[in-house]
Backbone as CSV, one residue per row, in Angstrom:
resi,resn,N_x,N_y,N_z,CA_x,CA_y,CA_z,C_x,C_y,C_z
1,MET,-9.274,107.739,88.121,-8.832,108.035,86.748,-10.034,108.513,85.938
2,SER,-9.890,109.637,85.254,-10.995,110.211,84.494,-11.216,109.443,83.197
3,THR,-12.379,109.699,82.570,-12.707,109.052,81.302,-11.691,109.411,80.229
4,LEU,-11.251,110.648,80.232,-10.261,111.100,79.248,-8.936,110.369,79.433
5,GLU,-8.540,110.162,80.702,-7.290,109.455,80.977,-7.380,107.987,80.560
6,ILE,-8.537,107.369,80.809,-8.724,105.974,80.399,-8.672,105.855,78.889
7,HIS,-9.314,106.798,78.202,-9.292,106.789,76.733,-7.856,106.901,76.212
8,SER,-7.070,107.793,76.826,-5.669,107.962,76.420,-4.875,106.681,76.668
9,LEU,-5.175,106.021,77.805,-4.480,104.776,78.139,-4.802,103.686,77.111
10,MET,-6.075,103.594,76.720,-6.483,102.580,75.747,-5.865,102.844,74.369
11,GLU,-5.734,104.098,73.994,-5.117,104.435,72.713,-3.644,104.005,72.699
12,SER,-2.973,104.191,73.841,-1.569,103.757,73.941,-1.471,102.239,73.850
13,CYS,-2.440,101.540,74.453,-2.447,100.069,74.375,-2.663,99.593,72.941
14,LYS,-3.560,100.276,72.206,-3.779,99.928,70.800,-2.503,100.114,69.981
15,GLU,-1.790,101.202,70.252,-0.537,101.463,69.537,0.502,100.395,69.864
16,LEU,0.512,99.947,71.116,1.441,98.883,71.521,1.113,97.580,70.787
17,ASP,-0.189,97.262,70.676,-0.597,96.052,69.946,-0.192,96.130,68.479
18,ARG,-0.353,97.314,67.890,0.023,97.488,66.476,1.517,97.274,66.274
19,LEU,2.334,97.824,67.181,3.783,97.663,67.077,4.182,96.195,67.221
20,LYS,3.512,95.483,68.137,3.800,94.057,68.325,3.535,93.280,67.042
21,LYS,2.395,93.578,66.397,2.048,92.883,65.162,3.077,93.167,64.077
22,GLU,3.493,94.429,63.952,4.503,94.785,62.948,5.826,94.086,63.237
23,GLN,6.191,94.008,64.520,7.434,93.337,64.890,7.388,91.862,64.494
24,GLU,6.251,91.206,64.727,6.125,89.797,64.366,6.287,89.598,62.866
25,ASP,5.688,90.495,62.062,5.803,90.388,60.603,7.247,90.576,60.146
26,VAL,7.937,91.555,60.751,9.327,91.815,60.372,10.219,90.635,60.764
27,LEU,9.994,90.058,61.953,10.800,88.915,62.404,10.588,87.697,61.498
28,ILE,9.370,87.523,61.007,9.113,86.425,60.064,9.936,86.628,58.799
29,ASP,9.976,87.884,58.296,10.767,88.182,57.089,12.258,87.983,57.351
30,ILE,12.724,88.374,58.555,14.140,88.204,58.901,14.505,86.728,58.944
31,ASN,13.645,85.912,59.550,13.917,84.469,59.622,13.943,83.834,58.240
32,LYS,13.087,84.311,57.335,13.092,83.802,55.965,14.418,84.129,55.277
33,MET,14.919,85.365,55.493,16.196,85.757,54.896,17.339,84.943,55.494
34,HIS,17.291,84.703,56.810,18.332,83.889,57.451,18.364,82.486,56.839
35,LYS,17.187,81.895,56.660,17.111,80.547,56.102,17.626,80.527,54.669
36,LYS,17.300,81.570,53.909,17.760,81.656,52.524,19.273,81.733,52.446
37,LEU,19.882,82.555,53.310,21.336,82.720,53.289,22.050,81.495,53.847
38,GLN,21.402,80.772,54.765,22.024,79.568,55.317,22.048,78.440,54.292
39,THR,20.968,78.315,53.525,20.884,77.224,52.554,21.602,77.539,51.245
40,SER,21.632,78.826,50.867,22.273,79.213,49.594,23.114,80.471,49.798
41,PRO,24.240,80.362,50.527,25.052,81.559,50.796,25.646,82.172,49.536
42,GLU,25.759,81.371,48.467,26.373,81.898,47.246,25.473,82.880,46.513
43,VAL,24.202,82.993,46.929,23.274,83.852,46.211,23.686,85.315,46.283
44,VAL,24.418,85.699,47.355,24.803,87.105,47.512,25.823,87.541,46.476
45,GLU,26.482,86.588,45.823,27.489,86.931,44.824,26.909,87.030,43.422
46,LYS,25.629,86.735,43.273,25.002,86.840,41.958,24.756,88.301,41.615
47,PRO,24.992,88.694,40.369,24.767,90.090,39.963,23.323,90.512,40.220
48,GLY,23.174,91.667,40.803,21.837,92.203,41.047,21.163,91.704,42.308
49,ASP,21.789,90.776,43.032,21.158,90.272,44.247,21.237,91.320,45.358
50,ASN,20.121,91.544,46.036,20.071,92.552,47.096,19.717,91.946,48.448
51,SER,20.074,90.674,48.648,19.709,89.979,49.882,20.269,90.682,51.118
52,LEU,21.556,91.062,51.067,22.174,91.697,52.241,21.579,93.079,52.508
53,LEU,21.272,93.822,51.428,20.647,95.133,51.600,19.259,94.979,52.196
54,ARG,18.526,93.962,51.732,17.197,93.696,52.270,17.277,93.321,53.743
55,LEU,18.278,92.503,54.108,18.437,92.092,55.502,18.773,93.294,56.385
56,LYS,19.621,94.185,55.877,19.958,95.393,56.642,18.722,96.254,56.861
57,THR,17.898,96.371,55.822,16.671,97.160,55.941,15.739,96.568,56.990
58,LEU,15.628,95.234,57.000,14.772,94.564,57.988,15.307,94.756,59.407
59,TYR,16.641,94.671,59.575,17.233,94.910,60.899,16.928,96.337,61.380
60,THR,17.088,97.300,60.473,16.825,98.697,60.823,15.368,98.898,61.209
61,GLN,14.468,98.268,60.457,13.035,98.361,60.758,12.716,97.735,62.101
62,ALA,13.326,96.574,62.392,13.092,95.900,63.673,13.569,96.753,64.846
63,LYS,14.716,97.404,64.683,15.252,98.271,65.750,14.337,99.466,65.977
64,SER,13.842,100.060,64.886,12.950,101.213,65.006,11.659,100.838,65.732
65,LEU,11.115,99.665,65.401,9.897,99.210,66.067,10.143,98.929,67.545
66,ALA,11.308,98.355,67.858,11.639,98.079,69.263,11.774,99.379,70.053
67,ASP,12.411,100.394,69.441,12.537,101.703,70.106,11.161,102.323,70.348
68,SER,10.268,102.177,69.367,8.919,102.721,69.519,8.161,101.988,70.622
69,GLU,8.381,100.676,70.707,7.720,99.892,71.753,8.159,100.364,73.138
70,VAL,9.454,100.606,73.306,9.962,101.108,74.592,9.346,102.461,74.922
71,ARG,9.217,103.314,73.909,8.634,104.648,74.125,7.179,104.537,74.596
72,ILE,6.387,103.653,73.957,4.988,103.495,74.347,4.872,102.890,75.746
73,LEU,5.727,101.917,76.057,5.688,101.306,77.389,6.007,102.329,78.478
74,ASN,6.996,103.186,78.226,7.318,104.247,79.194,6.142,105.208,79.369
75,LEU,5.455,105.501,78.249,4.288,106.384,78.315,3.184,105.746,79.151
76,LEU,2.935,104.453,78.952,1.917,103.754,79.736,2.261,103.735,81.227
77,LEU,3.537,103.498,81.528,3.956,103.498,82.930,3.741,104.858,83.580
78,ASN,4.072,105.916,82.845,3.874,107.270,83.382,2.395,107.562,83.594
79,GLN,1.550,107.111,82.639,0.113,107.326,82.783,-0.435,106.602,84.007
80,LEU,0.016,105.381,84.237,-0.460,104.618,85.393,0.075,105.185,86.703
81,ASP,1.350,105.586,86.719,1.939,106.154,87.943,1.212,107.423,88.364
82,GLY,0.778,108.200,87.346,0.101,109.458,87.662,-1.341,109.266,88.092
83,SER,-1.891,108.069,87.882,-3.300,107.841,88.191,-3.508,106.989,89.437
84,LEU,-2.506,106.199,89.824,-2.668,105.326,90.985,-2.561,106.116,92.277
85,PRO,-3.499,105.914,93.224,-3.417,106.624,94.513,-2.318,106.026,95.371
86,PRO,-1.659,106.839,96.212,-0.626,106.292,97.106,-1.263,105.400,98.160
87,GLY,-0.609,104.299,98.507,-1.131,103.364,99.503,-0.880,103.858,100.908
88,PRO,-1.688,103.414,101.876,-1.492,103.816,103.277,-0.194,103.260,103.829
89,PRO,0.490,104.034,104.664,1.780,103.580,105.192,1.652,102.384,106.125
90,GLY,0.511,102.276,106.889,0.357,101.132,107.798,1.135,101.352,109.082
91,PRO,0.969,100.430,110.051,1.676,100.539,111.331,3.183,100.473,111.126
92,PRO,3.961,101.114,112.035,5.422,101.131,111.880,6.018,99.737,111.769
93,GLY,5.567,98.792,112.606,6.137,97.449,112.555,5.862,96.767,111.234
94,GLN,4.605,96.936,110.732,4.259,96.319,109.462,5.054,96.928,108.329
95,GLN,5.240,98.259,108.377,6.009,98.937,107.327,7.448,98.455,107.321
96,ARG,8.035,98.246,108.520,9.410,97.794,108.599,9.544,96.381,108.045
97,ARG,8.591,95.494,108.389,8.652,94.131,107.887,8.520,94.100,106.367
98,ARG,7.648,95.012,105.841,7.465,95.047,104.403,8.744,95.497,103.710
99,MET,9.409,96.481,104.292,10.654,96.967,103.709,11.723,95.894,103.774
100,GLU,11.785,95.169,104.905,12.778,94.107,105.005,12.512,93.020,103.984
101,GLY,11.225,92.703,103.781,10.877,91.697,102.774,11.274,92.138,101.382
102,ASN,11.072,93.437,101.097,11.457,93.954,99.780,12.964,93.888,99.594
103,ASP,13.707,94.165,100.674,15.168,94.093,100.587,15.616,92.677,100.259
104,GLN,14.952,91.678,100.886,15.315,90.292,100.607,15.026,89.934,99.155
105,LYS,13.884,90.445,98.634,13.552,90.189,97.238,14.598,90.796,96.324
106,LYS,15.033,92.023,96.639,16.028,92.688,95.803,17.330,91.912,95.780
107,LYS,17.676,91.301,96.918,18.914,90.527,96.971,18.823,89.305,96.071
108,ARG,17.606,88.731,95.990,17.446,87.529,95.174,17.318,87.846,93.697
109,MET,16.888,89.068,93.395,16.687,89.431,91.987,18.011,89.775,91.326
110,LYS,18.127,89.416,90.062,19.302,89.779,89.291,19.114,91.175,88.715
111,PRO,20.170,91.973,88.653,20.046,93.274,87.993,19.708,93.099,86.530
112,ASP,19.161,94.170,85.924,18.745,94.109,84.525,19.877,93.687,83.608
113,SER,21.111,94.103,83.946,22.243,93.788,83.074,22.551,92.299,83.063
114,ASP,22.075,91.567,84.129,22.351,90.130,84.195,21.285,89.297,83.500
115,ILE,20.147,89.911,83.191,19.060,89.181,82.561,19.200,89.282,81.056
116,GLN,19.431,88.181,80.424,19.616,88.167,78.980,18.269,88.051,78.297
117,ARG,17.944,89.064,77.490,16.697,89.027,76.740,16.987,88.389,75.391
118,VAL,16.351,87.263,75.128,16.613,86.503,73.912,15.593,86.871,72.852
119,SER,16.048,87.351,71.716,15.171,87.707,70.612,14.683,86.427,69.934
120,PRO,13.575,86.504,69.184,13.086,85.311,68.477,14.121,84.707,67.542
121,SER,14.882,85.556,66.827,15.890,85.016,65.910,17.001,84.301,66.666
122,MET,17.415,84.862,67.827,18.435,84.194,68.636,17.881,82.904,69.228
123,ARG,16.599,82.912,69.613,15.991,81.696,70.150,15.995,80.585,69.106
124,ASN,15.691,80.954,67.855,15.727,79.965,66.778,17.134,79.416,66.587
125,GLN,18.122,80.319,66.683,19.504,79.890,66.518,19.919,78.945,67.642
126,LEU,19.487,79.232,68.872,19.809,78.356,70.005,19.122,77.002,69.850
127,ASP,17.876,77.022,69.338,17.169,75.759,69.104,17.904,74.913,68.062
128,ASN,18.385,75.572,67.005,19.118,74.842,65.966,20.399,74.234,66.520
129,CYS,21.082,74.995,67.387,22.312,74.472,67.994,22.011,73.274,68.888
130,ALA,20.942,73.366,69.684,20.594,72.265,70.581,20.205,71.009,69.797
131,SER,19.635,71.210,68.596,19.200,70.064,67.790,20.372,69.291,67.190
132,LEU,21.585,69.845,67.286,22.762,69.178,66.718,23.324,68.084,67.631
133,LYS,22.741,67.909,68.812,23.257,66.894,69.739,23.269,65.521,69.069
134,GLY,24.418,64.847,69.141,24.583,63.538,68.532,25.014,63.586,67.079
135,GLU,25.032,64.794,66.478,25.416,64.937,65.074,26.914,65.192,64.945
136,GLN,27.454,64.846,63.780,28.831,65.218,63.451,28.830,66.591,62.797
137,VAL,29.768,67.439,63.218,29.890,68.793,62.689,31.365,69.090,62.437
138,ALA,31.610,70.183,61.720,32.978,70.674,61.553,33.260,71.663,62.685
139,ALA,34.404,71.507,63.343,34.721,72.357,64.482,36.133,72.924,64.360
140,ARG,36.241,74.204,64.665,37.572,74.818,64.714,38.126,74.620,66.121
141,VAL,39.211,73.867,66.216,39.767,73.498,67.516,41.069,74.259,67.765
142,PRO,41.442,74.408,69.035,42.681,75.114,69.363,43.909,74.390,68.808
143,THR,44.887,75.159,68.370,46.136,74.591,67.855,47.317,75.336,68.452
144,GLU,48.484,74.707,68.374,49.692,75.366,68.867,50.071,76.535,67.971
145,ASP,49.748,76.430,66.681,50.044,77.510,65.739,48.824,78.421,65.664
146,SER,48.895,79.557,66.345,47.750,80.470,66.409,47.485,81.179,65.092
147,ASP,48.416,81.078,64.143,48.241,81.735,62.854,47.429,80.895,61.876
148,LYS,47.060,79.669,62.271,46.315,78.794,61.368,45.032,78.310,62.034
149,ASP,44.016,78.088,61.200,42.746,77.539,61.680,42.694,76.047,61.351
150,GLU,42.425,75.234,62.351,42.328,73.791,62.121,40.894,73.340,62.366
151,TYR,40.295,72.756,61.347,38.940,72.223,61.454,38.981,70.699,61.389
152,ILE,38.233,70.066,62.285,38.150,68.603,62.292,36.688,68.184,62.448
153,VAL,36.410,66.916,62.169,35.069,66.367,62.362,34.929,65.930,63.817
154,VAL,33.888,66.432,64.496,33.644,66.067,65.890,32.166,65.713,66.060
155,LYS,31.855,65.103,67.187,30.473,64.755,67.527,29.987,65.673,68.643
156,VAL,28.794,66.265,68.464,28.234,67.164,69.467,27.674,66.337,70.630
157,MET,28.189,66.592,71.834,27.726,65.888,73.024,26.666,66.695,73.779
158,HIS,26.827,68.026,73.771,25.910,68.878,74.546,26.040,70.315,74.070
159,PHE,24.929,71.066,74.167,24.970,72.508,73.903,24.367,73.225,75.099
160,ASP,25.135,74.164,75.663,24.704,74.929,76.834,24.088,76.248,76.365
161,ARG,22.778,76.409,76.584,22.094,77.624,76.128,22.542,78.866,76.896
162,GLU,22.954,78.678,78.149,23.349,79.827,78.963,24.690,80.394,78.504
163,THR,25.683,79.520,78.374,27.023,79.976,77.973,27.186,80.033,76.461
164,LYS,26.211,79.429,75.735,26.264,79.359,74.265,27.535,78.632,73.806
165,GLU,27.844,77.538,74.503,29.023,76.741,74.181,28.625,75.301,73.844
166,PHE,29.380,74.739,72.907,29.221,73.327,72.550,30.243,72.488,73.311
167,GLU,29.820,71.319,73.755,30.764,70.312,74.227,30.833,69.238,73.147
168,VAL,32.019,69.073,72.552,32.154,68.157,71.417,33.242,67.130,71.704
169,LEU,33.160,66.013,70.960,34.099,64.908,71.131,34.790,64.616,69.814
170,ASP,36.129,64.625,69.856,36.928,64.177,68.704,37.028,62.661,68.815
171,GLU,36.269,61.962,67.980,36.190,60.508,68.092,37.412,59.800,67.535
172,GLU,38.277,60.520,66.848,39.491,59.927,66.291,40.546,59.828,67.392
173,PRO,41.036,58.648,67.728,42.055,58.528,68.785,43.301,59.322,68.427
174,GLY,43.880,59.999,69.444,45.093,60.763,69.209,46.313,59.859,69.177
175,ASP,47.468,60.476,68.874,48.705,59.689,68.849,49.231,59.516,70.277
176,ASP,50.357,58.841,70.398,50.888,58.528,71.731,51.207,59.776,72.529
177,GLU,51.642,60.827,71.843,52.008,62.043,72.557,50.790,62.686,73.204
178,GLU,49.601,62.452,72.641,48.393,63.061,73.174,47.670,62.122,74.136
179,GLY,48.276,60.982,74.410,47.656,60.045,75.330,46.886,58.954,74.645
180,GLY,46.736,59.048,73.332,46.102,57.985,72.572,44.602,57.883,72.735
181,GLY,43.948,58.814,73.422,42.505,58.723,73.636,41.740,59.790,72.878
182,GLN,40.416,59.714,73.003,39.556,60.717,72.385,39.609,62.004,73.208
183,ARG,39.483,63.121,72.494,39.595,64.420,73.172,38.259,65.144,73.144
184,LYS,37.971,65.879,74.224,36.772,66.701,74.312,37.154,68.176,74.268
185,TYR,36.276,68.971,73.683,36.492,70.413,73.598,35.214,71.144,73.993
186,LYS,35.388,72.332,74.553,34.268,73.258,74.745,34.509,74.436,73.810
187,LEU,33.565,74.644,72.888,33.780,75.616,71.822,32.586,76.551,71.701
188,PRO,32.831,77.818,71.345,31.723,78.757,71.138,30.966,78.438,69.853
189,MET,29.801,79.011,69.707,28.964,78.764,68.541,29.680,79.107,67.243
190,SER,30.513,80.149,67.271,31.184,80.607,66.058,32.212,79.614,65.536
191,HIS,32.585,78.604,66.356,33.591,77.622,65.946,32.969,76.340,65.388
192,ILE,31.653,76.334,65.251,30.947,75.128,64.796,30.273,75.383,63.451
193,ILE,30.456,74.445,62.506,29.784,74.514,61.206,29.021,73.206,60.998
194,PRO,27.691,73.253,60.954,26.930,72.015,60.704,27.150,71.523,59.275
195,PHE,27.190,70.218,59.112,27.267,69.628,57.776,25.862,69.534,57.175
196,PRO,25.761,69.516,55.843,24.474,69.185,55.221,24.052,67.789,55.670
197,LYS,22.759,67.573,55.798,22.265,66.285,56.269,22.414,65.231,55.169
198,ARG,23.013,64.102,55.535,23.272,63.036,54.569,21.980,62.549,53.915
199,GLY,20.903,62.457,54.690,19.647,61.968,54.149,18.766,63.032,53.537
200,ASP,19.259,64.282,53.497,18.467,65.384,52.940,19.348,66.222,52.016
201,PRO,19.558,65.770,50.785,20.433,66.502,49.857,19.997,67.943,49.614
202,SER,18.713,68.231,49.808,18.239,69.602,49.581,18.831,70.584,50.582
203,SER,19.377,70.075,51.695,19.984,70.959,52.696,21.403,71.375,52.312
204,ALA,21.933,70.777,51.234,23.310,71.078,50.814,23.314,72.235,49.816
205,PRO,24.116,73.272,50.061,24.215,74.374,49.103,24.914,73.918,47.822
206,ASP,24.611,74.563,46.715,25.272,74.273,45.438,26.437,75.246,45.252
207,PHE,27.652,74.705,45.270,28.834,75.525,45.057,29.247,75.443,43.591
208,PRO,29.379,76.564,42.911,29.743,76.541,41.489,31.225,76.226,41.297
209,PRO,31.639,75.807,40.105,33.060,75.566,39.821,33.885,76.828,40.103
210,GLY,35.055,76.614,40.703,35.918,77.739,41.050,35.703,78.278,42.443
211,ARG,34.640,77.845,43.111,34.361,78.341,44.464,35.281,77.662,45.480
212,ALA,35.837,78.446,46.396,36.649,77.911,47.486,35.718,77.417,48.588
213,VAL,35.957,76.201,49.066,35.119,75.591,50.099,36.008,74.970,51.173
214,LEU,35.358,74.464,52.215,36.043,73.703,53.257,35.480,72.288,53.197
215,ALA,36.360,71.301,53.078,35.886,69.925,52.862,36.737,68.927,53.627
216,VAL,36.113,67.788,53.938,36.818,66.695,54.613,37.716,65.996,53.600
217,TYR,39.010,65.937,53.910,39.951,65.255,53.015,39.661,63.756,53.072
218,PRO,39.607,63.079,51.911,39.253,61.649,51.877,40.072,60.803,52.846
219,SER,39.390,59.889,53.526,39.983,58.924,54.465,40.571,59.586,55.705
220,THR,40.151,60.838,56.014,40.601,61.515,57.239,39.392,62.136,57.925
221,THR,39.637,62.755,59.092,38.597,63.519,59.771,38.999,64.987,59.860
222,ALA,39.875,65.411,58.960,40.337,66.802,58.927,39.750,67.517,57.716
223,LEU,39.474,68.808,57.886,38.933,69.616,56.798,39.992,70.595,56.310
224,TYR,40.037,70.769,54.995,40.995,71.680,54.392,40.302,72.516,53.315
225,ARG,40.936,73.601,52.981,40.441,74.458,51.902,40.608,73.725,50.573
226,ALA,39.584,73.828,49.708,39.623,73.183,48.402,38.846,74.044,47.405
227,THR,39.034,73.730,46.131,38.353,74.454,45.061,37.455,73.482,44.297
228,VAL,36.221,73.911,44.045,35.262,73.078,43.318,35.660,72.994,41.841
229,VAL,35.697,71.769,41.304,36.094,71.546,39.917,34.873,71.390,39.018
230,ASN,33.925,70.560,39.459,32.784,70.243,38.590,31.516,70.920,39.060
231,SER,30.546,71.014,38.170,29.216,71.509,38.505,28.293,70.305,38.633
232,ARG,27.691,70.117,39.797,26.844,68.948,40.014,25.516,69.088,39.271
233,LYS,25.075,67.999,38.664,23.796,67.994,37.969,22.654,67.611,38.901
234,ARG,22.971,66.828,39.942,21.965,66.416,40.914,22.473,66.689,42.315
235,LYS,21.529,66.943,43.222,21.886,67.250,44.608,22.638,66.110,45.281
236,THR,22.369,64.882,44.857,22.976,63.721,45.502,24.379,63.428,44.980
237,GLU,24.809,64.117,43.956,26.131,63.858,43.386,27.244,64.341,44.310
238,ASP,28.399,63.672,44.211,29.567,64.100,44.968,30.217,65.301,44.294
239,TYR,31.064,65.980,45.072,31.857,67.084,44.517,33.206,66.552,44.036
240,LEU,33.714,67.155,42.983,35.082,66.907,42.539,35.887,68.136,42.942
241,LEU,36.881,67.926,43.816,37.606,69.041,44.419,39.108,68.927,44.199
242,GLU,39.758,70.086,44.220,41.217,70.159,44.273,41.591,70.818,45.593
243,PHE,42.261,70.061,46.460,42.652,70.580,47.774,43.925,71.414,47.662
244,ASP,43.972,72.490,48.417,45.177,73.318,48.455,46.356,72.504,49.002
245,ASP,47.546,72.786,48.491,48.792,72.138,48.956,48.724,70.616,48.820
246,ASP,48.069,70.139,47.767,47.891,68.701,47.574,48.593,68.229,46.288
247,GLU,49.664,68.934,45.900,50.348,68.580,44.655,51.000,67.200,44.744
248,GLY,50.970,66.486,43.625,51.654,65.202,43.550,53.147,65.402,43.315
249,GLU,53.871,64.308,43.229,55.317,64.395,43.029,55.667,65.069,41.703
250,ASP,54.771,64.924,40.723,55.043,65.533,39.424,54.535,66.967,39.348
251,GLY,54.040,67.513,40.484,53.566,68.892,40.510,52.127,69.065,40.100
252,SER,51.464,67.970,39.683,50.061,68.070,39.270,49.152,68.132,40.493
253,MET,47.968,68.668,40.291,46.999,68.791,41.375,45.921,67.725,41.200
254,PRO,45.915,66.687,42.023,44.917,65.625,41.865,43.510,66.135,42.188
255,GLN,42.536,65.577,41.492,41.137,65.902,41.742,40.509,64.771,42.549
256,ARG,39.916,65.124,43.675,39.418,64.110,44.602,37.900,64.237,44.770
257,THR,37.257,63.075,44.875,35.797,63.021,45.047,35.451,63.100,46.531
258,VAL,34.533,64.026,46.860,34.108,64.216,48.250,32.574,64.262,48.283
259,PRO,31.927,63.483,49.183,30.463,63.516,49.288,29.942,64.919,49.596
260,PHE,28.760,65.230,49.090,28.192,66.574,49.278,28.027,66.921,50.751
261,TYR,27.798,65.895,51.601,27.561,66.157,53.023,28.857,66.376,53.808
262,ASN,29.998,66.358,53.121,31.281,66.663,53.768,31.890,67.951,53.237
263,VAL,31.066,68.775,52.603,31.537,70.039,52.012,30.694,71.185,52.581
264,VAL,31.382,72.227,53.091,30.684,73.395,53.638,31.318,74.665,53.094
265,ALA,30.648,75.773,53.319,31.162,77.065,52.864,32.459,77.396,53.608
266,LEU,33.384,78.028,52.918,34.653,78.420,53.546,34.390,79.594,54.486
267,PRO,34.764,79.453,55.779,34.556,80.553,56.724,35.311,81.799,56.307
268,GLU,34.705,82.943,56.556,35.352,84.212,56.212,36.636,84.383,57.022
269,GLY,37.708,84.757,56.352,38.990,84.956,57.021,39.723,83.685,57.383
270,HIS,39.341,82.564,56.761,39.980,81.273,57.080,41.467,81.317,56.787
271,ARG,42.265,80.796,57.731,43.732,80.757,57.579,44.192,79.299,57.577
272,GLN,44.964,78.970,56.567,45.454,77.572,56.458,46.953,77.542,56.190
């Protein structure tokens, strides 16, 4: 390899290092936006807020940097392929054994389509899911009525990083028709909503009056759509809610107190 070729190779390596650094900075900004939207999802509805536009810009920037990284890596591979001398073929028997060994390796290797490349943001999300083991969460479980979404309180038993599925336990005993025992479910990540931590009120989002939420109905383990009545002055205060379809005999809508750690954002497209 000539001096000029080595210089060109080093310049490509410098460009690759620069792209890596930019990618790390962008991913840090993306994770900050994710955390902001997870803790305060209502911020996107405030006039003048550009959180979603900013997140889209960061995603676009991350994709552009990734495309550039692939381009530089291909350039480096071409530079090396053009500079490496071909190896000696060797004796026929040795060449055959080497080819057979390579065939065995290929059989053991998974094709590129089978290898899942996990991005840093997805890795963080998987870590958060795994950390829920032993915690109570809200889960959307299968129902006979496919037109409605049913959410109940369950306990996370296990999270499988490969399949991205939760194994959860409904600790509430079923009725006689269901066998009277506790039920287990395997659910995708999209069917799980973590509750705010009881010992960390700062993890609970502030829902303004009039906001539709999903909350645990008092003295049950079922969650229903409700509307926030009061504005909390402190993070530790309970919510005052009006649950949908909860009219009394006189047609009035009772207001019920629900702890902050049993109230979560209403999932988009929720059907009740």
